N, C-alpha and C positions, 0 to 999 in steps of 0.2 A: 469699480471696476467694471468696462464694458463684456459683456457675455457673447455665446453664440445663441442664437435663436432660431439657429433648422433644425427640422424634426429630428434627422438622422443623428446630428451630432447629441442633442438630448437625448435618443436611443442606444447612442454608443454608451453617454456617460451613465444610462441609468444601467446596461451591459455588464460595468466595470463594478457598480453595487452590487449588483448578482450575486456576482462571482464572490464577492468578500460574505455577502448573506449566507450565499449557500457551504462555502468554504467554512461561517460559524456553525452553522445547523450540523454539518457534517464535524466537526470536531465535539459539538454536546453530546450529538449521538455516539460518536466513538468513545466517549470519557464514560456514556452511560452503560455501553456494552462492555468496559472496563470494570468500573462497579460491577452491574451484574455478571461478570467471569468469576471477581474478586467473592462475590458473594455467595457463589458455588463451590469456590473452594475452602469458603470459611466453613461454611454449613456443613462440612464432607463430615467432618468429626462428629457434628451434632447429629447428622443423621446413619452416621455409623450403626449397624446393628451387632447384637453381642453376637460374637462366631458361634460358639457354644450355644446360645439360644437360636440361632438360624437354621445351625445341621439340624437338632431335635422340632424345628418347624417342618410344617406343610407348605412354606413358601418357595419359590422359585430358588435356588441354591447357589446356582452360576451368576458369574458379573454382578455379584452384589458388593457391596462396600462393607465391611465387616472392623470390627476391632475385635481385639483379646488381651488379659491379662496374665502375661507367665508371671509363672509364682518359679519355676523351674528352671536352672540354665539349659538352652537348647542343646541340642543333641545335632551336630552334621552328620548326616547319613551319606550325600549324594553334593558331586560338586561339577560343573561345569566349565570346562576348559576353556582359558582364556575370557573367565566371567568373574565379577566379583562378587554375585550371588550367587548362595548353594542353598540347599535345600535340608531343612532342620523338622526333630521332632520334637514340638514345644508341649509344653501340658500348662493347665492352669489349678484349680483344687481341685477337679472332678474328673479331665477327658484329656488325653493326647490327641496332639493334631498336626498337621505339615504344615510345615510353613516354607517358603520362600522370600530370603531376604540379604542385602548385603551385607558384609563385614563389619560395618559399622554399626550395623542394627545387633547384630550377633554379640559386639565390643561391649554396648551398654546395657545387655542383659547376662552378662559373664560376672556375674559380682555375687560374693556369698550372700548379701542380705536383701535379694531377690523372694524368698518367700516371706518376709515380713514385711518388705517393700515390692512390691507386683510390678513388673516391667508392661509397658503397655505396645504393641506392636497393633498396626490397622494397615487394611491395602484392601485390594480386591480380589472378590473370592473366583478365583480357578479350576476347571475340569481337572481333574488329576488323571493322567495316562495309568494306565497298565504297571506299566515299569514300573514308576515313583511311588505305586503304593506298596507294589512286591519289595521295592526297595525298602522302603520302611516297614515293612512286616520284618522283612527277615534280621535288620537290626533289631527288632526285640520279638526275636522268634519264640525265644523263653516265655516271654512273657502272652502275647496274642497268638490265639489261635485261630483265629478268623482274620482272614487277609480283606474283609468290608470293612475293620476296628476303625481304621482312618476316614471313611467313607469316600464318597463319590467325587469332591472340591476339596481343594486346599488352599491359605489363607497366602495369595501373591502381597505383599510387604516392600517388593523392591520400590525402587526410586519414581522406577517409570510406573509404578501398578495404576497411578490417580493421574497419571500422566491428562486423561481426556477428560478430568471433569474442569468444566472449565474453560479447554480450549477451544474450543469454539467460538466462544465470545471474547476470550482473550485475541485472539487471530483478526477477527472481526474490527475490534476495535484499533491496533495496530493499522488494518488496510484504512480504517478510517481517518486516523490522525495523521496517516502521512497522506493520503489526498485532501482530506480536508487545512490542512495547515500549509499544503501548495499550492491549493484554491484561494486561502487565505491571504496568503502571502503573495502570490499573483495580483489576485485584485488588489491589495493595497498596493505595492508597484507601479500595476499601471492605474491608480487612480492619481498619487503622488507624482507620478511622473508627467501626468499628463496637466495639473493643476500647476506644477510649475514650469511647465512649456507655455502654456496660456497666460501665465503669471509675466513673463518673460517676454511677449506680444507688446506690442504699441494698438494703441485702442484702434489707431487707421489701418494696422493690419489685419486685426480681428473684424474691423467691418469689412473691412476689404471680402476674407476669408469667406466672411456671415454670406454675405451679396454673391459671391459665386459661387455657392453653391446651394442657397438660394435658388438660383437663376434659373431657367426651363433645358438649357443646354448643359449643365453639369451634369454626372453619370456617378448613381451613388450605387457601389457593387456591397448590397448587402452581407453577403455570403461571406467575401472575403475583407468587408471593414474598411475601403478603399472609395475614397470620393478623387474623380478626376475631371475637375474646371478648367474654367479659360487658361488659365498659368498656373494651377498648381494642385500637384500630385497630393493629396492630406491622406495618413494614411494611419488608419486605428488599430490596427493586425501588429501586434506586440507591442513596442511604445509609439506613442504620438509622435505622430512626425510632417513637416507642411515641405516639401523640397515645390522649387520653381521649376518648370522645364528648362529654363534656359539653363540653371547650375546642373545638369544632368549632364555628364560626359561620357560615360559610358553604361551599356544595359546589355546583361545577356544574363541566361535561365540558370537556374540554379533545380539539381534532380533531384528526388528522395527517393529510394528501391527499399525493397523489401525482397528479401532471398532471390535477391539479382533480379526482380521485375519493376519495373519504372510504376510509382503508385501515384506521384504527386511532383508538382512544378512548382517553382516559387521565383520571382523575378526579383533579380539586385541590379541596386541602380550605384552606379558611384558618381558623387555630385566633386563639384572641383575646390573642394579641403580634403577629397580624396576617402569623404565618408563612404562607407557600402552599407544601404538600406535592404534591407530582405522587404517585398511587398507582393499581395496576391498569393498567399499559397491555395494552390487548387489541386484538389485531386482530380485529376485528366482521364482517369478511367474511360466516363461515356462522354460524347461526341459532345453534348451540351455544353459542358465544363469545360471542354477544348477550345468550344470556338469563344467561351467567354475569356479564360484565358487569351489568347491571341486577340481578341478583343481589349481587351489592355494594354497589351503590347504593341499592338499596330497605334490605341491612342496616344500613348505617349510619344513614340518614333515620330508621327506623325506632327509633332507640337514642335518639336526643335530638330531639323535636321541633323546636327552634327554630332548627333551622339553617335555616340560607336556600338555599334551591335552583334551581337554574340560572344561567345570566349574563344580567341584566340591569340597565340600567340603576341602576333604583331599589336593586337587592339589592345594587350594587356601592356605591353611598351609604349603604345600610345599615349594612353592614357595615365601612365607613371608620367610620363612628360608633359602631358597637359597640365595635371596636378603639381608638379614641380612649378611650374610655370606662373 
């Protein structure tokens, strides 16, 4: 089977392959981030410090991952309106502490055999407010004389307490997976469509296109992935498409706006079969790019004087009639 020899076409094929490779690389990186985030989440329990030992140590006590073996049924002393989490006084074998946890966690600790079979809670240490310490002391004012007994921090064992652990990696993972998958699919679709389109062409047409693209009079617009030859519009942007100038019946501009401001334009071309192809999407903010857009427009218009130019109601109706006939 005859293939294209034109260097710019080979460059376009190479760019499609690059998109696929980049997509695969981003996907692999995303999977790696996901595994890293999962590892960070899994090792949370392994790295969690004993809450009692942490309070007795000289280490930084706030924002530390900690765990506690609870040997008595927790005592609820403060409730937040509209929130399933409450403040409890919890105990291990030696001391009492303040913990913030959901009802489901309390229910798992509210059992008769907890002394023989201690329950485990895990969370993040948070700085206790004066109000929380006073409420805890008030709840046990008969047994506690020093309102600093509960220390300066409490254990936040709510469901959101460890939400940040591995979250950055998992967020990065999702972003990479979306971008990588989009790039991979885009590249595969472009490659498959290009190969199918070329396979449908006979060798004489491929040779003719190749010769016209290699001709010194042909124009190649790299940034818009477009070739304008003596007889053909050869579009690599989006899906590969070859259109003869004589088959174009209507050409009009398609504007794209951001916040109401026109930022880019493309050229829509309708052929005799009624198919519309979008080519030459260009950011026309700069004068140089606007000149490239105008050059493409004027070159196509000059190749077929019968082309309807511009989007008007009259042109739309005429194009419809021409297509039907």
